[in-house]
C-alpha positions, -999 to 999 in steps of 0.1 A, spaced: 267 -244 40 268 -271 26 288 -283 -4 276 -282 -38 299 -299 -54 294 -344 -40 310 -362 -61 334 -346 -88 359 -362 -116 386 -348 -138 405 -362 -165 433 -343 -181 442 -315 -160 477 -318 -151 491 -344 -130 462 -360 -127 454 -377 -153 419 -391 -141 404 -390 -108 371 -389 -87 359 -382 -56 331 -384 -37 327 -365 -7 314 -371 23 315 -359 69 349 -370 63 374 -372 30 410 -382 29 430 -382 4 462 -398 9 495 -404 -20 527 -393 -36 539 -359 -36 527 -343 -68 506 -366 -81 472 -337 -83 455 -336 -51 465 -304 -43 450 -292 -84 423 -316 -74 407 -300 -44 419 -266 -58 395 -267 -87 371 -289 -63 370 -250 -47 374 -228 -77 334 -245 -85 322 -248 -50 333 -206 -42 339 -189 -72 316 -160 -69 338 -154 -36 372 -156 -56 356 -139 -85 347 -112 -58 386 -115 -38 403 -104 -69 378 -74 -78 381 -62 -40 421 -70 -44 422 -47 -83 433 -79 -95 416 -85 -132 398 -119 -139 398 -126 -179 373 -146 -197 401 -166 -207 404 -197 -185 438 -204 -196 446 -167 -178 425 -171 -151 442 -205 -139 475 -192 -135 462 -160 -115 437 -190 -92 467 -216 -92 496 -198 -101 523 -188 -127 524 -216 -156 495 -234 -144 474 -221 -171 491 -241 -195 477 -272 -173 442 -270 -183 436 -281 -223 395 -273 -235 396 -301 -260 413 -324 -237 405 -317 -201 375 -334 -183 351 -323 -155 324 -341 -143 304 -322 -116 274 -345 -96 273 -366 -128 272 -331 -153 302 -323 -177 313 -286 -165 328 -264 -196 352 -245 -175 351 -213 -189 312 -210 -192 305 -220 -158 335 -192 -148 322 -164 -171 292 -163 -146 313 -161 -112 300 -126 -111 267 -136 -108 263 -161 -80 241 -151 -51 263 -167 -23 294 -142 -20 312 -165 12 340 -186 12 322 -225 20 362 -241 14 386 -230 40 420 -245 18 449 -249 41 476 -254 19 516 -271 18 532 -240 13 516 -218 41 557 -211 51 554 -187 28 530 -167 40 549 -151 72 572 -117 71 587 -107 98 561 -130 123 537 -120 107 505 -128 78 510 -115 42 479 -95 30 463 -106 2 475 -79 -18 509 -85 -3 518 -123 -27 532 -118 -60 514 -119 -95 520 -154 -98 516 -172 -66 480 -190 -61 450 -184 -50 448 -207 -22 482 -190 1 470 -156 -2 435 -163 9 449 -181 36 476 -153 52 444 -132 48 427 -154 70 452 -157 95 457 -123 95 421 -112 97 417 -135 127 450 -126 141 438 -87 141 409 -95 165 427 -118 187 458 -96 188 446 -53 188 479 -36 198 490 -4 181 521 -22 170 505 -44 143 483 -16 128 517 3 130 534 -23 112 506 -25 86 507 4 79 544 16 72 537 -15 47 515 -1 31 528 31 28 561 10 6 539 -9 -12 522 18 -26 547 40 -35 568 11 -48 537 4 -68 527 41 -78 486 37 -64 471 61 -70 437 48 -56 450 20 -26 421 8 -4 436 3 29 415 -5 62 441 15 80 444 52 65 476 68 70 484 100 78 491 128 48 523 133 63 532 97 69 526 69 97 539 90 126 522 94 150 491 74 137 464 59 167 437 34 157 424 33 124 403 54 134 420 84 149 440 88 111 432 112 94 439 114 57 450 84 36 481 77 12 468 82 -29 435 98 -18 418 64 -9 417 37 13 436 6 11 430 -37 15 474 -40 21 
C-alpha cells in the first residue's frame, strides 16, 4: 500500500527546529549526527503506522496512554516525551495541521493494522543477544519501538528460515526466565512450555502445558 503521507513538515520537536520533506520513490536524508533525521522518520512512521503500532503495543501488554508525552516515551524511548510541546510543536501532514494527541487517540480505530513502513534503526546492534535477535517484549521499557519491531521482524524471518530445534529451545528457556523474573501470570508465548520445565521440548505443537497458565509471545 502506498504511503498516505506524501509531505511532512515538523517544527520545534526535539532537535528538529524546522524540517519539511516531500517523499518520493526514493528519499535520502543527509546531515550531521543527532540533528533529527531519525526523529523525523520515526514521527513519519508513527503517523503512517499508528494502527499497527497501537496493536503491537496492545499485543505485548504495554499501555497506550492518552497522554502524548507518556506515549512518546513509550514509542520514541525514555525521556523523549518532553521533546514534544502541544503549544510549540507544529506538525503538518499533506498540508493539514496534525494534533498529535487526537491523531493517536484514534489509532485503535484505524482499519489497516498492517505495517507500512519498515524502519532500520541505527542502534540495531542492540537487538542481538547471544547471537540471536531479541523478541519485542525482551527489551526494556525505555527502548524505542522501532528497535523492538526491527528485532522482532528479524527474529520472525530467521525462525522461518532456520527451524532448528535449538532455536526454539533457546527462546523457550528465555521465556521461562523472563516469566519468572516478571512474575507473569498470563503470558502469551508462541512456544508453550511444559508444566515441569523445558527439558524434552519438541516442536511447539508437541509441547504440553504452559508456564503461568497462558501462551507466550516472548
